[in-house]
Wavefront OBJ file of the C-alpha trace (Angstrom):
o trace
v 37.693 -25.666 57.943
v 40.961 -26.387 56.862
v 41.030 -29.402 60.505
v 38.112 -30.752 58.428
v 38.655 -30.944 55.171
v 42.719 -31.641 55.615
v 42.112 -36.553 55.669
v 39.777 -35.176 52.497
v 42.904 -33.245 51.059
v 45.556 -35.826 51.344
v 43.363 -38.537 50.189
v 44.081 -36.675 46.774
v 47.306 -38.832 46.628
v 45.695 -41.765 46.314
v 42.458 -42.107 45.221
v 43.250 -39.159 41.637
v 42.238 -41.237 39.392
v 44.430 -42.499 36.320
v 43.315 -43.192 32.772
v 44.651 -47.167 33.062
v 41.853 -49.588 34.480
v 43.134 -52.355 36.635
v 44.246 -53.286 39.583
v 47.433 -56.132 39.714
v 50.448 -55.222 41.750
v 52.178 -56.843 39.867
v 51.943 -55.121 36.905
v 51.665 -51.577 38.834
v 55.082 -53.035 39.862
v 56.126 -53.700 36.579
v 54.696 -49.811 35.605
v 57.120 -48.065 37.933
v 60.251 -50.331 36.312
v 58.666 -49.215 32.824
v 59.457 -45.417 33.351
v 62.549 -46.506 35.224
v 63.431 -47.647 31.716
v 61.821 -44.584 29.714
v 64.227 -42.646 32.424
v 67.175 -44.437 31.678
v 66.666 -44.521 28.095
v 66.181 -40.301 28.229
v 69.130 -39.655 29.483
v 71.369 -42.065 27.054
v 69.346 -40.544 24.479
v 69.186 -37.082 25.439
v 71.842 -36.269 28.315
v 74.361 -38.510 26.257
v 75.911 -38.958 22.822
v 75.824 -42.402 22.627
v 77.520 -42.175 18.788
v 80.326 -41.411 20.688
v 81.426 -44.702 21.934
v 82.768 -47.173 20.295
v 80.407 -50.727 20.934
v 83.508 -52.959 20.463
v 85.170 -50.809 24.279
v 85.125 -52.426 26.936
v 83.620 -48.630 29.386
v 80.691 -48.505 26.499
v 79.429 -52.023 27.281
v 77.209 -51.101 30.006
v 75.754 -48.262 28.139
v 74.695 -49.938 25.359
v 73.995 -53.444 27.404
v 70.715 -50.895 30.071
v 70.276 -49.064 26.455
v 68.951 -52.395 24.826
v 66.854 -53.915 27.908
v 65.071 -49.374 28.213
v 63.624 -50.029 24.657
v 61.836 -51.878 26.727
v 60.150 -49.290 28.378
v 57.548 -48.087 26.294
v 56.043 -51.561 25.008
v 55.438 -52.380 28.530
v 53.300 -49.814 29.003
v 51.212 -50.340 25.770
v 51.058 -54.137 26.743
v 49.774 -53.712 30.401
v 47.349 -51.028 28.996
v 45.579 -52.970 26.598
v 45.603 -56.115 28.861
v 42.577 -54.243 31.180
v 41.178 -52.152 28.159
v 40.619 -55.122 26.029
v 38.058 -56.477 28.296
v 36.995 -52.705 29.765
v 34.582 -50.252 28.774
v 36.232 -47.677 27.464
v 35.584 -44.512 30.500
v 35.855 -40.715 27.963
v 36.847 -39.238 31.572
v 40.023 -40.917 32.172
v 40.932 -39.568 28.932
v 39.953 -35.952 30.135
v 41.708 -36.334 33.284
v 44.882 -37.387 31.332
v 44.661 -34.047 29.135
v 43.879 -32.029 32.436
v 47.393 -32.921 33.889
v 49.069 -32.617 30.595
v 48.132 -29.157 30.544
v 49.038 -28.599 33.485
v 52.829 -29.964 33.263
v 53.054 -28.399 29.836
v 51.996 -24.941 30.636
v 52.790 -24.421 34.117
v 56.627 -25.669 33.105
v 56.857 -23.626 29.437
v 55.852 -20.942 31.935
v 58.412 -21.854 34.756
v 61.772 -22.544 32.301
v 60.505 -18.949 30.963
v 60.016 -17.077 34.496
v 64.159 -18.513 34.543
v 64.955 -16.769 31.541
v 65.830 -20.575 29.951
v 64.152 -19.446 26.712
v 62.186 -16.874 25.421
v 58.371 -16.291 24.631
v 56.997 -17.009 21.409
v 53.279 -18.219 18.756
v 54.972 -21.147 18.059
v 56.054 -22.396 21.193
v 53.362 -20.932 22.980
v 50.568 -22.058 20.994
v 52.690 -26.191 21.222
v 52.349 -25.314 25.069
v 48.844 -24.760 25.249
v 47.849 -27.606 23.157
v 50.512 -29.971 23.477
v 48.346 -33.436 22.902
v 47.207 -32.021 19.291
v 51.220 -30.761 18.272
v 52.338 -34.031 19.838
v 54.997 -32.203 22.176
v 54.134 -35.641 24.416
v 54.493 -37.935 21.460
v 53.622 -41.038 23.899
v 50.638 -39.418 25.080
v 49.059 -38.325 22.050
v 49.607 -42.009 20.639
v 47.985 -43.794 23.872
v 44.855 -41.339 23.937
v 44.583 -42.560 20.247
v 44.986 -45.722 20.807
v 42.558 -45.293 23.733
v 39.098 -44.045 21.864
v 40.878 -46.336 18.877
v 39.971 -49.348 21.955
v 36.180 -50.323 21.622
v 36.635 -50.664 17.967
v 39.542 -52.758 18.223
v 37.805 -54.897 21.032
v 35.025 -55.201 18.783
v 37.280 -57.328 16.343
v 39.518 -59.343 18.714
v 35.809 -60.564 19.736
v 35.012 -61.769 16.586
v 38.484 -63.795 16.399
v 38.404 -67.490 17.748
v 42.189 -67.894 19.127
v 43.351 -69.383 15.740
v 42.430 -66.018 14.027
v 44.227 -63.872 16.727
v 47.610 -66.024 16.243
v 47.018 -65.629 12.379
v 46.851 -61.662 12.779
v 49.509 -61.651 15.567
v 51.511 -63.801 12.772
v 50.699 -60.734 10.323
v 51.166 -57.911 12.247
v 54.723 -59.110 13.392
v 56.167 -60.032 10.554
v 54.603 -56.776 8.398
v 55.553 -53.770 11.147
v 58.707 -55.624 13.119
v 60.569 -58.484 10.757
v 60.339 -56.733 7.745
v 61.081 -52.899 8.723
v 63.932 -54.541 10.848
v 65.312 -56.143 7.839
v 65.037 -53.891 5.748
v 65.818 -51.013 7.911
v 67.059 -48.718 5.086
v 63.124 -48.970 4.174
v 60.854 -46.580 4.723
v 58.573 -48.963 3.542
v 55.769 -50.385 6.218
v 57.846 -48.715 8.394
v 55.787 -45.447 8.474
v 55.962 -43.843 12.542
v 58.400 -46.817 13.317
v 58.398 -47.512 16.990
v 57.081 -44.277 17.819
v 53.777 -44.253 15.884
v 49.768 -45.008 16.129
v 50.405 -48.145 14.190
v 52.785 -49.619 16.318
v 50.820 -49.082 19.645
v 48.512 -50.825 17.976
v 50.370 -54.304 16.712
v 50.757 -54.019 20.770
v 46.984 -53.860 21.785
v 46.616 -57.208 19.998
v 49.006 -58.570 21.895
v 48.054 -57.600 24.875
v 44.832 -58.210 24.144
v 45.871 -62.056 23.579
v 47.853 -62.131 26.495
v 44.469 -61.528 28.470
v 42.654 -63.689 26.817
v 44.267 -67.050 25.945
v 47.376 -67.006 28.604
v 47.246 -69.036 31.524
v 47.967 -67.263 34.286
v 48.435 -70.825 36.119
v 50.799 -72.004 33.422
v 53.155 -69.179 33.289
v 53.859 -69.763 36.690
v 54.561 -73.057 36.370
v 56.852 -72.361 33.467
v 58.828 -69.001 35.370
v 61.894 -70.350 35.907
v 61.507 -71.264 31.828
v 60.689 -67.938 31.071
v 62.920 -66.191 33.213
v 65.868 -68.103 31.081
v 64.625 -66.760 28.185
v 64.204 -63.478 29.405
v 67.710 -63.222 30.598
v 68.733 -64.600 27.029
v 66.643 -61.461 25.555
v 67.671 -58.836 27.994
v 71.635 -59.615 26.399
v 70.564 -60.075 22.340
v 70.698 -56.528 21.775
v 73.937 -55.579 23.155
v 75.503 -58.668 21.256
v 73.922 -57.519 18.359
v 75.952 -54.810 19.230
v 78.799 -56.061 19.513
v 78.621 -59.083 16.627
v 77.769 -56.569 14.451
v 79.740 -53.672 15.086
v 83.065 -55.810 15.114
v 82.405 -57.385 11.562
v 81.495 -54.047 9.729
v 84.676 -52.792 10.990
v 86.889 -56.053 9.964
v 85.283 -55.021 6.459
v 84.826 -51.613 6.315
v 87.271 -49.715 8.639
v 84.152 -48.184 10.327
v 80.622 -49.333 12.461
v 78.298 -49.908 10.433
v 74.243 -50.354 10.921
v 75.459 -51.914 15.018
v 72.065 -50.494 15.770
v 69.355 -52.232 13.841
v 67.995 -54.285 16.686
v 67.885 -50.966 18.745
v 64.580 -50.147 18.631
v 60.822 -50.590 20.398
v 59.658 -53.059 17.433
v 62.947 -55.077 17.320
v 62.604 -58.313 16.723
v 64.198 -59.031 19.459
v 62.969 -56.132 21.782
v 59.532 -57.593 21.475
v 59.933 -60.958 22.477
v 61.768 -59.357 25.284
v 59.059 -57.324 26.183
v 56.614 -60.526 25.905
v 58.374 -62.366 28.287
v 59.167 -59.533 30.732
v 55.220 -59.433 30.861
v 54.952 -62.317 31.672
v 57.014 -63.075 34.516
v 55.448 -60.204 36.613
v 51.694 -61.080 35.536
v 51.446 -63.985 37.691
v 53.591 -62.297 40.540
v 52.667 -61.831 44.278
v 53.219 -58.657 46.069
v 52.891 -60.249 50.081
v 54.523 -57.184 51.811
v 52.712 -54.951 52.994
v 55.547 -51.969 52.472
v 56.461 -52.632 49.433
v 52.455 -52.771 48.402
v 52.572 -49.697 50.041
v 55.566 -48.466 48.153
v 53.973 -49.637 44.820
v 50.780 -47.878 45.487
v 52.749 -44.842 46.173
v 54.963 -44.528 43.374
v 52.693 -46.051 40.327
v 50.293 -42.889 40.510
v 52.623 -39.802 39.458
v 54.192 -42.838 37.053
v 53.034 -40.795 34.096
v 54.130 -37.717 35.653
v 57.982 -38.569 35.524
v 57.090 -38.663 31.652
v 55.562 -35.577 31.517
v 58.584 -33.474 33.691
v 61.647 -35.342 32.184
v 60.184 -35.398 28.478
v 59.090 -31.734 28.422
v 60.902 -29.646 26.108
v 61.935 -26.817 28.129
v 63.088 -29.197 30.835
v 65.152 -31.864 29.126
v 68.190 -30.350 27.877
v 69.039 -28.857 31.118
v 67.950 -31.865 33.155
v 70.195 -34.123 31.311
v 72.498 -31.631 30.163
v 73.717 -31.199 33.950
v 73.834 -34.555 35.402
v 75.840 -35.253 31.734
v 78.696 -33.109 32.956
v 78.756 -34.330 36.330
v 78.990 -37.769 35.279
v 82.328 -39.617 34.583
v 80.642 -42.845 32.362
v 84.191 -44.009 32.053
v 84.097 -44.830 35.887
v 84.193 -47.837 36.772
v 81.333 -47.092 39.884
v 79.404 -45.827 36.309
v 76.823 -48.405 36.643
v 75.815 -48.361 40.199
v 75.604 -43.897 39.794
v 73.560 -44.853 36.618
v 70.661 -46.413 38.141
v 71.006 -44.297 41.909
v 70.483 -40.977 39.310
v 67.525 -42.723 37.720
v 66.437 -43.395 40.638
v 66.482 -39.932 42.341
v 64.785 -38.402 38.992
v 62.153 -40.378 39.079
v 61.116 -40.368 42.649
v 61.419 -36.481 42.478
v 59.481 -36.621 40.150
v 56.562 -38.441 42.030
v 57.153 -35.940 44.904
v 56.435 -33.217 42.933
v 53.102 -35.407 41.445
v 52.131 -35.383 44.869
v 51.919 -31.237 44.981
v 50.047 -31.483 41.632
v 47.341 -33.420 42.931
v 46.989 -31.778 46.166
v 46.780 -28.715 43.675
v 44.445 -29.861 41.883
v 41.810 -30.856 44.479
v 42.024 -27.730 46.417
v 41.439 -25.899 42.577
v 38.390 -28.102 42.627
v 40.555 -29.349 38.994
v 39.523 -33.173 39.766
v 35.645 -32.107 38.986
v 36.542 -30.321 35.350
v 37.037 -33.890 33.407
v 33.023 -34.549 35.248
v 32.223 -30.936 33.757
v 33.407 -31.435 30.243
v 32.077 -34.800 30.518
v 28.500 -33.042 30.387
v 29.318 -31.429 27.205
v 30.839 -34.236 25.300
v 28.600 -36.972 26.429
v 26.173 -36.616 23.309
v 29.072 -36.824 20.863
v 30.607 -39.957 22.111
v 27.216 -41.076 22.966
v 26.811 -41.149 19.439
v 30.365 -42.382 18.045
v 30.404 -45.506 19.963
v 26.672 -46.090 19.706
v 27.997 -47.522 16.510
v 29.147 -50.820 18.091
v 26.225 -51.910 19.880
v 24.392 -54.795 18.422
v 20.708 -54.216 17.355
l 1 2 3 4 5 6 7 8 9 10 11 12 13 14 15 16 17 18 19 20 21 22 23 24 25 26 27 28 29 30 31 32 33 34 35 36 37 38 39 40 41 42 43 44 45 46 47 48 49 50 51 52 53 54 55 56 57 58 59 60 61 62 63 64 65 66 67 68 69 70 71 72 73 74 75 76 77 78 79 80 81 82 83 84 85 86 87 88 89 90 91 92 93 94 95 96 97 98 99 100 101 102 103 104 105 106 107 108 109 110 111 112 113 114 115 116 117 118 119 120 121 122 123 124 125 126 127 128 129 130 131 132 133 134 135 136 137 138 139 140 141 142 143 144 145 146 147 148 149 150 151 152 153 154 155 156 157 158 159 160 161 162 163 164 165 166 167 168 169 170 171 172 173 174 175 176 177 178 179 180 181 182 183 184 185 186 187 188 189 190 191 192 193 194 195 196 197 198 199 200 201 202 203 204 205 206 207 208 209 210 211 212 213 214 215 216 217 218 219 220 221 222 223 224 225 226 227 228 229 230 231 232 233 234 235 236 237 238 239 240 241 242 243 244 245 246 247 248 249 250 251 252 253 254 255 256 257 258 259 260 261 262 263 264 265 266 267 268 269 270 271 272 273 274 275 276 277 278 279 280 281 282 283 284 285 286 287 288 289 290 291 292 293 294 295 296 297 298 299 300 301 302 303 304 305 306 307 308 309 310 311 312 313 314 315 316 317 318 319 320 321 322 323 324 325 326 327 328 329 330 331 332 333 334 335 336 337 338 339 340 341 342 343 344 345 346 347 348 349 350 351 352 353 354 355 356 357 358 359 360 361 362 363 364 365 366 367 368 369 370 371 372 373 374 375 376 377 378 379 380 381 382 383 384 385 386 387 388 389
């Protein structure tokens, strides 16, 4: 019996359904790179106190340079999803599969860290671990599911717009939720949730949809060199802005003020950087079979990398341990940084392989289908109003 089921069991490592639909290996590779950016950003945000690193000091240049690039991670994930979702029907089963995955890591990591004596149990912490999505323990997943459920309504709006109307909408959205908040960063006006809220995810959705509907892949290929130059320029601009603002304010006030104003997902520098980066990978062709296999294997564990490293009970010990072992002033730190990020990524992907096997053995993969039978009348009613009579 075991021998007969073994191929089916290990096929789950490559066939488990994902919430992000569509198959383009260039964008699959971009998902992997985006998660590497996010892991690096989490390390810099949770493991290193960048406030203690003067941006005008040479040994801190790499930290601030890579920090600016890493802010693309979330934008890229949402752009990729939007690119596919704007032309795809909603599948509640994918949402339920995602919920099962989130619950597994939230509850199991809570139990594991408690067993190791890393924290005590409280009613609140237990409740938050059982309901991680509604309590926003993983803010990205909370916003992502909300965006996914909203996507059919957004698609109706997009379908009613002409190309020019879509362009006008993007101009207004970027003006209201990127340019104005970036200039008047000291004011909460129109910046509720900032770059980590559902409003910004909706803005990115319209951008991703525009690229799917109106950006010609052949035109992108012909202008790849120009797009590459623009991308390299924008990769440098956040750090350059940091350095200029720091030196000017240091000269005027005697201390650095507001130098991180462009270091956020909805920054007027990060947004075009994300778009140009997306365009480069949108048309990339992966021809080598071994690289295709690596991408296919890695992309299936991408979300779990986030769920593990951003878990509130794992995060402080993971990045705290790494930070104690690293000398940030060493000349080889950039190489060490890349190696550590890759090792963390690969470790989490391997853990997710185990999770997928467990889900298959325990028939957790069938849970979404069973739950769907109960909630399908509700979902059918909610989305039936989008169909024209």
